[in-house]
N, C-alpha and C positions, 0 to 999 in steps of 0.2 A: 504494500500500500504506500510505503514511503517513496518508492521509485515512481509511482504514478503521480504522486503529489509533486515530486521534484520535476517531473516531465511537464506537468501543467504550469508550474512556476516558470520553467524555462521557456515555454511557449508564450506566456504573458510577457516575459522579459524581452523576447525576440520580436514581439509585436504580431505573432501569428494569430493570436486570439486576444480579445480585449480583456481588461481587468474584470469587467462584469461577467463575461463568459467563463473566465477562469474561476471566479468566485462561485458561479453556479455549479461548475464541475467539482470544485472542492466541497461544496455543500452536499452534492449528491453522493460523494465518497464519504462524507462525515469526517473530513480531515482538517477542519478549521476553516477560517475565512481570512481573506484579505480584501478590504474594501472600506466603505464609508458608512459603517453601521456602528453606533456607540455600544460598548458593552453595557449590559443591563445592571450590573452591580456596582458601578462607580458613580458616586454622587458628585457630579462635575460642575454643575451650573453655578454653584455658590462658593467655590473654593477661594475666590478672591477675598471673601469676607474674613478668612482666617488671618492672613497677614495684615489686612486692614484693621481688624479688631486688636490684634497684638500691637500694632503700631500706635493705636490710640492709647492703649494701656501704658506702653513705654513712654509715650509723650506726656501722659498724665503724671507719671512718676518724675519725669524731668522737670515739669512745671512745678510740681509740689516741692521738689528739691531746691528750685530757684527761689521759691517764696519763703523758705525757712529763714529765720532770723540769724541763726548761727551759720555763718559762711566764712570759711577760710578759702584760700586760693585753690586748693585741691578739691574742696567741696563744690565750688563754683564751676571749675572745669569739668568735674564729673557730672554735674547737673546739666550743663550745656551739651556735653557729649551724649547724655541720655536723651535729652530732648531732640537733638539732631538725628540720633539713631531712630527714635520713634517716628519722626517725620519721614525719614527715608523708607522705613518699613511700611508706613501708611501709604506713601507714594507708590511703592511696588504693588501693594494690594489694589490701589485704585487703577493702576495701569493694567493690571490683570483682569479687570472687570470687562474690558472690551476686546482684549486680545485672546487668541487661542492659547490653551495651556497644554503642556506636554506631560503626559503621565507614563510611567514605566512601571510594570509589575513583573517580578520574577518569582516563580513558584518552583521549588525543588520537590521532586517526588519523594525521595527517601529522607529519613531523618526529620528534623523539625522543619516544618514549612516556613519558608522565608518569603514574606511579601514586602516588596518595596514599591511604594506608590508615592511619587512626589510631584506636585504641580509646579511648573516653572513657566512664567510668562514667556512666550516665544521670542519676543524682541530682546528680553533680558538674556535668554539662553544664547542667542546669536551674539550679543555684546560680550558675554563672558567667554565664548569661544574665540572671539577676536582678540580679547585681552590676553588669553592664555597662549595664543599662537607663538609669540616671540620667545617664550620661556621653555619650550619643549624641544625635544630632539626631532630630527627630520621625519622619522617613521610616525611618531605620534602626531606631528604636524600634518602629515597627509591624512590621518584619520580625522583630525579636527577640521581640515579643509573639506573633506567629504561630508562630515556632519553639518558644517556650515552651509554647503551647497544644498544638502537635503532640506534643511530648515528654510532656506530661501525659496526653494521649489515649493514647499508646502505653503509658504506665505502668499505665493502667486495665486493659489487656488482660493475658492470661496471659503472664508473663515467660518461661515455659518454652517458649513457642511463638515461634520466630524469625520475624522479619518482614523482607522485603527488597523493594526497589523498584529496578528497572533501567530507566534512561532512555537512549535513544539519540537523539542530535541529528541534524539534517539533514546536518551536515558530518562525520559519522562519529564524533563525540565520544560517549563512553559514560560515564554516571555510575551507580554502584552505591551504594545506601544500604542498609546492613544493620544491623538491631537484633536482637541475640540474645546 
């Protein structure tokens, strides 16, 4: 069954069949999907509220520290740093409200199940890849360039249309990449 799945994926990559046709064939085989359907178990629409709320709380503590009467130079610097950090986190949350978010989930079959799911605003992910590029070796740089090109390609599409890829390894490990 894995060879048929790989053959279908190769046909999609070569352009012999469309992604929708490949998706239909994979569904018929029960081998997972590649397409624009959101997973049903990820609460994705309100993820921006988490950093936004955390930023408001951090900002509140920064303001409260600034309003205290006992202020030394280090306390004032710490209060300003806390306030600026809170404003930054709040801004990241607000920017994520209108931009697509990238979610990655890895599930291992054996042992303790490990689930990693983290939302990152897509423009922030692109910026971080660009910032990291000068500080890595050539091989890692090629991976970063490929990831950056992939993210740019995804941004060209309709941001209202979610995109997901589910990959299942031979050892039972599953990786879900969701952009939406």
